[in-house]
All heavy atoms as an XYZ file, in Angstrom:
674
protein
N      20.920     16.193    -18.587
C      20.880     15.018    -17.718
C      21.327     15.405    -16.313
O      22.190     16.248    -16.140
C      21.773     13.918    -18.270
N      20.730     14.756    -15.330
C      21.078     15.008    -13.935
C      22.410     14.356    -13.596
O      22.806     13.356    -14.189
C      20.003     14.454    -13.014
O      18.785     15.117    -13.231
N      23.048     14.932    -12.596
C      24.305     14.353    -12.116
C      23.992     13.077    -11.343
O      22.913     12.942    -10.754
C      25.025     15.350    -11.224
C      25.438     16.594    -11.956
C      26.227     17.561    -11.108
N      26.288     17.257     -9.688
C      26.280     18.164     -8.732
N      26.208     19.442     -9.025
N      26.366     17.817     -7.463
N      24.948     12.140    -11.322
C      24.715     10.875    -10.610
C      24.353     11.066     -9.138
O      23.471     10.372     -8.620
C      26.048     10.130    -10.754
C      26.646     10.681    -11.994
C      26.211     12.127    -12.053
N      25.006     12.029     -8.457
C      24.681     12.236     -7.048
C      23.264     12.764     -6.862
O      22.585     12.437     -5.894
C      25.703     13.147     -6.364
C      25.809     14.528     -7.002
O      25.571     14.651     -8.212
O      26.146     15.483     -6.270
N      22.784     13.567     -7.820
C      21.403     14.053     -7.755
C      20.416     12.920     -7.969
O      19.372     12.856     -7.316
C      21.171     15.151     -8.790
C      21.917     16.435     -8.500
C      21.799     17.448     -9.629
O      21.401     17.073    -10.753
O      22.132     18.618     -9.376
N      20.746     12.024     -8.898
C      19.877     10.869     -9.157
C      19.782      9.966     -7.931
O      18.704      9.476     -7.592
C      20.389     10.077    -10.363
C      20.324     10.792    -11.709
C      21.004      9.956    -12.781
C      18.883     11.082    -12.089
N      20.911      9.765     -7.255
C      20.919      8.935     -6.043
C      20.077      9.599     -4.957
O      19.280      8.941     -4.287
C      22.367      8.690     -5.558
C      22.382      8.058     -4.170
C      23.105      7.807     -6.547
N      20.242     10.903     -4.788
C      19.463     11.623     -3.772
C      17.969     11.550     -4.075
O      17.152     11.333     -3.168
C      19.914     13.079     -3.690
N      17.593     11.710     -5.347
C      16.179     11.616     -5.727
C      15.622     10.236     -5.412
O      14.496     10.106     -4.928
C      16.004     11.927     -7.209
C      16.163     13.380     -7.552
C      16.073     13.646     -9.048
O      15.589     12.769     -9.802
O      16.489     14.732     -9.460
N      16.405      9.197     -5.691
C      15.950      7.836     -5.417
C      15.806      7.612     -3.916
O      14.861      6.957     -3.470
C      16.920      6.811     -6.021
C      16.482      5.374     -5.837
C      15.123      5.053     -6.430
O      14.684      5.699     -7.397
O      14.472      4.131     -5.908
N      16.711      8.165     -3.112
C      16.605      8.037     -1.659
C      15.333      8.720     -1.153
O      14.639      8.182     -0.286
C      17.824      8.650     -0.970
C      19.065      7.810     -1.067
C      20.236      8.488     -0.381
O      20.452      9.690     -0.520
N      20.997      7.707      0.371
N      15.035      9.872     -1.696
C      13.813     10.586     -1.296
C      12.592      9.769     -1.699
O      11.663      9.580     -0.908
C      13.771     12.001     -1.910
C      12.400     12.634     -1.722
C      14.860     12.873     -1.310
N      12.601      9.258     -2.923
C      11.465      8.470     -3.413
C      11.232      7.248     -2.510
O      10.105      6.962     -2.107
C      11.726      8.040     -4.860
C      10.540      7.509     -5.586
C      10.777      7.178     -7.063
N      12.060      7.497     -7.643
C      12.399      8.673     -8.228
N      11.511      9.631     -8.287
N      13.584      8.864     -8.750
N      12.307      6.542     -2.170
C      12.175      5.372     -1.295
C      11.714      5.778      0.102
O      10.889      5.095      0.712
C      13.507      4.640     -1.191
C      13.856      3.858     -2.417
C      15.142      3.110     -2.221
N      15.601      2.545     -3.481
C      16.795      2.055     -3.681
N      17.679      2.049     -2.688
N      17.131      1.554     -4.851
N      12.258      6.878      0.615
C      11.858      7.358      1.935
C      10.388      7.721      1.992
O       9.692      7.401      2.964
N       9.909      8.379      0.954
C       8.489      8.746      0.897
C       7.628      7.495      0.862
O       6.635      7.390      1.591
C       8.209      9.659     -0.328
C       6.719      9.791     -0.574
C       8.854     11.017     -0.138
N       8.007      6.521      0.038
C       7.231      5.287     -0.050
C       7.207      4.564      1.294
O       6.180      4.042      1.713
C       7.795      4.366     -1.138
C       7.631      4.903     -2.537
C       6.192      5.245     -2.878
O       5.250      4.562     -2.487
N       6.016      6.326     -3.611
N       8.352      4.534      1.970
C       8.417      3.884      3.279
C       7.502      4.588      4.283
O       6.741      3.949      5.007
C       9.849      3.880      3.808
C       9.975      3.211      5.152
C      11.385      3.263      5.706
O      12.323      3.603      4.977
O      11.529      2.966      6.904
N       7.554      5.904      4.303
C       6.713      6.661      5.231
C       5.233      6.471      4.914
O       4.419      6.292      5.829
C       7.079      8.141      5.193
S       8.658      8.517      5.981
N       4.885      6.502      3.635
C       3.482      6.320      3.257
C       2.974      4.933      3.633
O       1.778      4.743      3.842
C       3.284      6.575      1.766
C       3.446      8.017      1.298
C       3.275      8.111     -0.210
C       2.502      8.953      2.010
N       3.876      3.983      3.754
C       3.508      2.635      4.173
C       2.988      2.577      5.603
O       2.374      1.589      5.998
N       3.208      3.621      6.379
C       2.726      3.677      7.759
C       1.325      4.275      7.863
O       0.772      4.363      8.953
C       3.693      4.484      8.630
C       5.002      3.795      8.822
N       5.213      2.850      9.799
C       6.172      3.891      8.138
C       6.449      2.406      9.716
N       7.054      3.025      8.715
N       0.781      4.697      6.748
C      -0.566      5.273      6.727
C      -1.571      4.217      6.324
O      -1.211      3.185      5.762
C      -0.621      6.430      5.714
C       0.333      7.595      5.934
C       0.206      8.590      4.786
C       0.073      8.274      7.263
N      -2.845      4.511      6.575
C      -3.883      3.631      6.041
C      -3.856      3.754      4.529
O      -3.315      4.725      3.976
C      -5.283      4.024      6.548
O      -5.628      5.306      6.016
C      -5.351      4.036      8.071
N      -4.435      2.790      3.852
C      -4.447      2.822      2.386
C      -5.108      4.107      1.876
O      -4.591      4.761      0.968
C      -5.175      1.600      1.834
C      -5.124      1.525      0.321
C      -5.771      0.266     -0.225
O      -5.925     -0.718      0.516
O      -6.124      0.280     -1.412
N      -6.211      4.482      2.468
C      -6.918      5.680      2.025
C      -6.082      6.936      2.259
O      -6.001      7.801      1.389
C      -8.280      5.796      2.713
C      -9.077      7.003      2.246
C     -10.532      6.909      2.564
N     -10.784      7.236      3.952
C     -11.996      7.486      4.432
N     -13.053      7.414      3.647
N     -12.163      7.788      5.692
N      -5.449      7.037      3.422
C      -4.605      8.199      3.699
C      -3.455      8.288      2.698
O      -3.146      9.368      2.183
C      -4.028      8.125      5.117
C      -5.035      8.346      6.211
C      -4.489      8.009      7.583
O      -3.551      7.194      7.693
O      -5.020      8.568      8.563
N      -2.826      7.144      2.421
C      -1.703      7.130      1.479
C      -2.148      7.541      0.078
O      -1.466      8.328     -0.589
C      -1.058      5.745      1.448
N      -3.296      7.048     -0.355
C      -3.801      7.407     -1.683
C      -4.117      8.902     -1.735
O      -3.798      9.578     -2.714
C      -5.035      6.558     -2.062
C      -5.714      7.092     -3.310
C      -4.636      5.110     -2.256
N      -4.704      9.427     -0.684
C      -5.033     10.852     -0.648
C      -3.763     11.696     -0.765
O      -3.709     12.642     -1.552
C      -5.839     11.205      0.621
C      -7.268     10.682      0.476
C      -5.837     12.711      0.879
C      -8.112     10.768      1.731
N      -2.729     11.342     -0.027
C      -1.473     12.095     -0.099
C      -0.860     11.968     -1.490
O      -0.404     12.959     -2.072
C      -0.484     11.643      0.999
C       0.892     12.251      0.789
C      -1.024     12.001      2.375
N      -0.865     10.755     -2.041
C      -0.306     10.559     -3.390
C      -1.055     11.402     -4.425
O      -0.441     12.053     -5.275
C      -0.373      9.091     -3.780
C       0.673      8.240     -3.129
C       0.630      6.803     -3.670
N       1.662      6.012     -3.078
C       1.456      5.119     -2.107
N       0.236      4.901     -1.640
N       2.461      4.442     -1.604
N      -2.359     11.361     -4.369
C      -3.157     12.124     -5.336
C      -3.015     13.627     -5.125
O      -2.870     14.384     -6.078
C      -4.632     11.729     -5.241
C      -5.000     10.346     -5.747
C      -6.465     10.032     -5.438
C      -4.727     10.214     -7.230
N      -3.047     14.043     -3.877
C      -3.009     15.472     -3.563
C      -1.730     16.131     -4.024
O      -1.733     17.275     -4.486
C      -3.184     15.640     -2.045
C      -3.335     17.055     -1.604
C      -4.740     17.552     -1.833
N      -4.859     18.852     -1.214
C      -4.937     19.985     -1.899
N      -4.985     19.971     -3.198
N      -5.015     21.133     -1.268
N      -0.605     15.415     -3.910
C       0.692     16.008     -4.220
C       1.323     15.477     -5.501
O       2.481     15.764     -5.792
C       1.629     15.855     -3.019
C       1.092     16.667     -1.878
C       0.264     16.102     -0.921
C       1.328     18.033     -1.813
C      -0.281     16.866      0.089
C       0.782     18.810     -0.811
C      -0.024     18.216      0.132
O      -0.580     18.982      1.125
N       0.567     14.716     -6.267
C       1.050     14.276     -7.568
C       2.180     13.262     -7.501
O       3.029     13.226     -8.387
N       2.197     12.448     -6.474
C       3.215     11.406     -6.371
C       2.846     10.257     -7.300
O       1.718     10.141     -7.758
C       3.321     10.914     -4.928
C       3.590     11.992     -3.880
C       3.585     11.379     -2.486
C       4.882     12.720     -4.153
N       3.796      9.390     -7.588
C       3.578      8.231     -8.460
C       3.142      8.645     -9.861
O       2.271      8.027    -10.475
C       2.547      7.262     -7.869
C       2.965      6.701     -6.528
O       4.181      6.656     -6.267
O       2.084      6.307     -5.748
N       3.730      9.717    -10.364
C       3.498     10.194    -11.735
C       2.069     10.665    -11.989
O       1.607     10.670    -13.117
C       3.900      9.121    -12.752
N       1.369     11.036    -10.937
C       0.035     11.624    -11.091
C       0.173     13.141    -11.086
O       1.119     13.680    -10.539
C      -0.890     11.235     -9.925
C      -1.194      9.783     -9.853
N      -2.071      9.174    -10.701
C      -0.725      8.815     -9.028
C      -2.147      7.890    -10.402
N      -1.329      7.650     -9.389
N      -0.794     13.806    -11.651
C      -0.827     15.256    -11.489
C      -1.500     15.547    -10.147
O      -2.329     14.752     -9.686
C      -1.584     15.924    -12.633
C      -3.073     15.644    -12.661
C      -3.746     16.426    -13.773
C      -5.234     16.173    -13.778
N      -5.989     16.864    -12.775
N      -1.140     16.635     -9.499
C      -1.802     16.958     -8.220
C      -3.308     17.155     -8.412
O      -3.745     17.717     -9.419
C      -1.137     18.268     -7.803
C       0.162     18.289     -8.513
C      -0.081     17.581     -9.824
N      -4.072     16.640     -7.478
C      -5.529     16.751     -7.524
C      -6.009     17.690     -6.425
O      -5.402     17.792     -5.366
C      -6.173     15.380     -7.333
C      -5.981     14.464     -8.494
N      -4.787     13.846     -8.767
C      -6.834     14.073     -9.458
C      -4.910     13.104     -9.850
N      -6.147     13.220    -10.290
N      -7.129     18.317     -6.680
C      -7.730     19.213     -5.685
C      -8.461     18.398     -4.618
O      -8.753     17.210     -4.806
C      -8.726     20.160     -6.361
O      -9.863     19.436     -6.801
N      -8.751     19.066     -3.511
C      -9.534     18.428     -2.458
C     -10.880     17.969     -3.009
O     -11.363     16.880     -2.682
C      -9.746     19.395     -1.291
C      -8.498     19.830     -0.523
C      -8.856     20.930      0.474
C      -7.849     18.659      0.182
N     -11.470     18.808     -3.857
C     -12.769     18.480     -4.451
C     -12.681     17.230     -5.328
O     -13.539     16.359     -5.261
C     -13.292     19.666     -5.267
C     -14.689     19.457     -5.805
C     -15.725     19.348     -4.690
O     -15.739     20.172     -3.784
N     -16.572     18.344     -4.745
N     -11.631     17.140     -6.157
C     -11.458     15.966     -7.026
C     -11.375     14.682     -6.205
O     -12.008     13.684     -6.531
C     -10.173     16.081     -7.859
C     -10.226     17.161     -8.914
O     -11.334     17.614     -9.261
O      -9.141     17.561     -9.395
N     -10.581     14.731     -5.148
C     -10.394     13.547     -4.312
C     -11.681     13.222     -3.559
O     -12.060     12.056     -3.440
C      -9.213     13.746     -3.344
C      -7.915     13.952     -4.143
C      -9.076     12.553     -2.402
C      -6.741     14.439     -3.323
N     -12.367     14.257     -3.087
C     -13.642     14.046     -2.411
C     -14.656     13.376     -3.314
O     -15.374     12.458     -2.898
N     -14.711     13.813     -4.551
C     -15.628     13.211     -5.520
C     -15.268     11.749     -5.757
O     -16.150     10.883     -5.811
C     -15.595     13.995     -6.854
O     -15.993     15.346     -6.583
C     -16.498     13.380     -7.886
N     -13.985     11.460     -5.860
C     -13.521     10.094     -6.080
C     -13.954      9.172     -4.936
O     -14.390      8.049     -5.169
C     -11.995     10.084     -6.212
C     -11.328      8.743     -6.409
C     -11.678      8.173     -7.785
C      -9.821      8.870     -6.270
N     -13.862      9.656     -3.694
C     -14.204      8.849     -2.528
C     -15.633      9.040     -2.040
O     -16.065      8.370     -1.104
C     -13.242      9.156     -1.372
C     -11.967      8.363     -1.471
C     -10.819      8.937     -1.986
C     -11.918      7.039     -1.071
C      -9.648      8.209     -2.095
C     -10.759      6.302     -1.164
C      -9.626      6.899     -1.674
O      -8.476      6.173     -1.782
N     -16.363      9.981     -2.614
C     -17.740     10.213     -2.179
C     -17.801     10.884     -0.819
O     -18.713     10.604     -0.031
N     -16.806     11.750     -0.539
C     -16.772     12.481      0.724
C     -16.573     13.965      0.420
O     -16.243     14.344     -0.701
C     -15.650     11.968      1.664
C     -14.278     12.055      0.988
C     -15.943     10.536      2.116
C     -13.114     11.603      1.860
N     -16.764     14.795      1.423
C     -16.613     16.238      1.207
C     -15.134     16.617      1.109
O     -14.264     15.888      1.597
C     -17.257     17.015      2.363
O     -16.491     16.857      3.538
N     -14.885     17.767      0.496
C     -13.494     18.220      0.418
C     -12.953     18.538      1.807
O     -11.762     18.392      2.058
C     -13.343     19.392     -0.533
C     -14.035     20.642     -0.093
C     -13.763     21.753     -1.083
N     -14.373     22.955     -0.561
C     -15.093     23.774     -1.265
N     -15.284     23.559     -2.533
N     -15.615     24.838     -0.702
N     -13.826     18.940      2.729
C     -13.404     19.184      4.102
C     -12.934     17.885      4.758
O     -11.946     17.866      5.483
C     -14.526     19.825      4.923
C     -14.215     20.005      6.389
C     -13.001     20.895      6.683
O     -12.585     21.680      5.822
O     -12.469     20.783      7.809
N     -13.623     16.792      4.498
C     -13.214     15.500      5.049
C     -11.875     15.072      4.456
O     -11.026     14.519      5.170
C     -14.288     14.433      4.798
C     -13.943     13.095      5.385
C     -13.863     13.151      6.904
N     -13.454     11.863      7.425
C     -12.557     11.703      8.385
N     -12.018     12.734      8.989
N     -12.235     10.499      8.791
N     -11.664     15.334      3.185
C     -10.368     15.032      2.562
C      -9.280     15.835      3.261
O      -8.209     15.306      3.587
C     -10.376     15.328      1.044
C      -8.988     15.143      0.447
C     -11.384     14.462      0.323
N      -9.540     17.116      3.510
C      -8.566     17.970      4.188
C      -8.246     17.421      5.575
O      -7.091     17.386      5.993
C      -9.083     19.409      4.298
C      -8.025     20.397      4.816
C      -8.655     21.706      5.247
N      -9.561     21.540      6.381
C      -9.167     21.315      7.646
N      -7.901     21.218      7.938
N     -10.060     21.202      8.601
N      -9.282     16.968      6.296
C      -9.077     16.401      7.631
C      -8.222     15.135      7.568
O      -7.319     14.940      8.393
C     -10.412     16.094      8.287
C     -11.218     17.306      8.646
C     -12.653     16.969      9.032
O     -13.090     15.823      8.927
N     -13.394     17.974      9.474
N      -8.495     14.278      6.599
C      -7.717     13.051      6.442
C      -6.266     13.370      6.081
O      -5.338     12.737      6.603
C      -8.347     12.148      5.376
C      -9.676     11.509      5.770
C     -10.371     10.913      4.555
C      -9.464     10.462      6.844
N      -6.080     14.352      5.210
C      -4.733     14.779      4.820
C      -3.981     15.317      6.047
O      -2.819     14.959      6.282
C      -4.837     15.849      3.745
C      -3.520     16.425      3.306
C      -3.698     17.579      2.344
O      -4.775     18.237      2.352
O      -2.762     17.833      1.584
N      -4.644     16.122      6.829
C      -4.031     16.693      8.036
C      -3.638     15.579      9.012
O      -2.544     15.598      9.593
C      -5.014     17.667      8.697
C      -4.472     18.353      9.914
C      -5.486     19.324     10.487
C      -4.975     19.968     11.757
N      -5.958     20.865     12.351
N      -4.517     14.619      9.203
C      -4.216     13.490     10.080
C      -3.050     12.657      9.570
O      -2.209     12.200     10.351
N      -3.000     12.471      8.254
C      -1.904     11.708      7.658
C      -0.572     12.405      7.908
O       0.416     11.764      8.279
C      -2.146     11.529      6.155
N      -0.530     13.716      7.728
C       0.719     14.442      7.961
C       1.110     14.442      9.434
O       2.299     14.403      9.756
C       0.648     15.858      7.397
C       0.906     15.889      5.927
C      -0.094     16.239      5.043
C       2.152     15.565      5.418
C       0.137     16.258      3.686
C       2.401     15.572      4.065
C       1.389     15.917      3.188
N       0.134     14.442     10.323
C       0.441     14.346     11.750
C       1.115     13.006     12.045
O       2.100     12.939     12.788
C      -0.825     14.521     12.582
N       0.595     11.924     11.452
C       1.210     10.607     11.614
C       2.620     10.598     11.045
O       3.544     10.052     11.650
C       0.394      9.529     10.891
C      -0.862      9.112     11.571
C      -1.508      7.994     10.772
C      -2.856      7.600     11.308
N      -3.467      6.530     10.489
N       2.788     11.180      9.867
C       4.094     11.183      9.216
C       5.131     11.952     10.028
O       6.289     11.545     10.109
C       3.985     11.766      7.801
C       3.207     10.928      6.790
C       3.027     11.688      5.494
C       3.896      9.594      6.550
N       4.722     13.054     10.639
C       5.657     13.844     11.446
C       6.166     13.075     12.664
O       7.255     13.336     13.155
C       5.007     15.150     11.895
C       5.049     16.221     10.839
C       4.653     17.576     11.397
N       3.251     17.662     11.761
C       2.253     17.883     10.912
N       2.497     18.046      9.635
N       1.014     17.941     11.329
N       5.373     12.135     13.163
C       5.773     11.354     14.340
C       6.721     10.206     14.009
O       7.296      9.603     14.902
C       4.538     10.805     15.053
C       3.712     11.879     15.744
C       2.643     11.293     16.638
N       1.658     10.494     15.931
C       0.492     10.955     15.465
N       0.168     12.221     15.645
N      -0.348     10.161     14.842
N       6.891      9.896     12.738
C       7.766      8.793     12.344
C       9.229      9.188     12.474
O       9.615     10.278     12.050
C       7.504      8.391     10.886
C       6.158      7.771     10.571
C       6.034      7.561      9.063
C       6.003      6.444     11.293
N      10.062      8.308     13.023
C      11.493      8.619     13.106
C      12.119      8.850     11.729
O      13.010      9.678     11.573
C      12.095      7.383     13.770
C      10.973      6.604     14.330
C       9.725      7.035     13.612
N      11.636      8.142     10.715
C      12.176      8.268      9.359
C      11.933      9.656      8.776
O      12.654     10.095      7.888
C      11.554      7.255      8.393
C      11.653      5.822      8.781
C      10.447      5.361      9.581
O      10.059      5.994     10.559
N       9.859      4.263      9.184
N      10.897     10.323      9.237
C      10.535     11.598      8.623
C      11.602     12.666      8.854
O      11.796     13.522      8.007
C       9.163     12.084      9.108
O       9.208     12.388     10.479
N      12.315     12.591      9.960
C      13.372     13.574     10.223
C      14.492     13.416      9.193
O      14.973     14.411      8.631
C      13.910     13.406     11.632
N      14.905     12.193      8.932
C      15.944     11.959      7.928
C      15.494     12.330      6.543
O      16.272     12.855      5.743
N      14.237     12.097      6.255
C      13.700     12.448      4.941
C      13.664     13.953      4.767
O      14.010     14.462      3.698
C      12.299     11.841      4.781
C      11.651     11.959      3.421
C      12.510     11.316      2.356
C      10.273     11.312      3.435
N      13.291     14.669      5.797
C      13.257     16.136      5.721
C      14.650     16.693      5.435
O      14.798     17.651      4.673
C      12.712     16.719      7.016
N      15.666     16.081      6.016
C      17.037     16.531      5.748
C      17.429     16.300      4.288
O      18.117     17.112      3.700
C      18.012     15.802      6.668
C      17.900     16.195      8.124
C      18.769     15.354      9.031
O      19.668     14.639      8.525
O      18.543     15.397     10.242
N      16.994     15.197      3.692
C      17.320     14.922      2.290
C      16.641     15.899      1.342
O      17.206     16.246      0.312
C      16.867     13.492      1.918
C      17.723     12.346      2.417
C      17.057     11.016      2.094
C      19.110     12.404      1.804
N      15.452     16.327      1.692
C      14.689     17.211      0.819
C      15.247     18.618      0.823
O      15.199     19.326     -0.169
C      13.194     17.196      1.208
C      12.397     18.195      0.396
C      12.625     15.809      1.020
N      15.788     19.076      1.922
C      16.274     20.451      2.030
C      17.538     20.676      1.299
O      18.333     20.128      0.852
C      16.469     20.832      3.484
C      15.154     20.861      4.201
C      15.332     21.177      5.684
O      16.432     21.346      6.179
N      14.219     21.231      6.386
């Protein structure tokens, strides 16, 4: 079993990620969730996500890149990065 302080830190990270993803478009947020296995999903490939949305894997990569650019500009992302390290 995890220590209580580890459980609290994990919950803070989970909430921080959800808050940050709330600043993305719905499609961008879903792509990030699927790509990195968030929300109890297994990580999906660019091709898998492209097939799901009917777009190329290159377009998925572009959307993912744009989403991370948006996330890096959020003030919350700095605090979240500190929690993850």
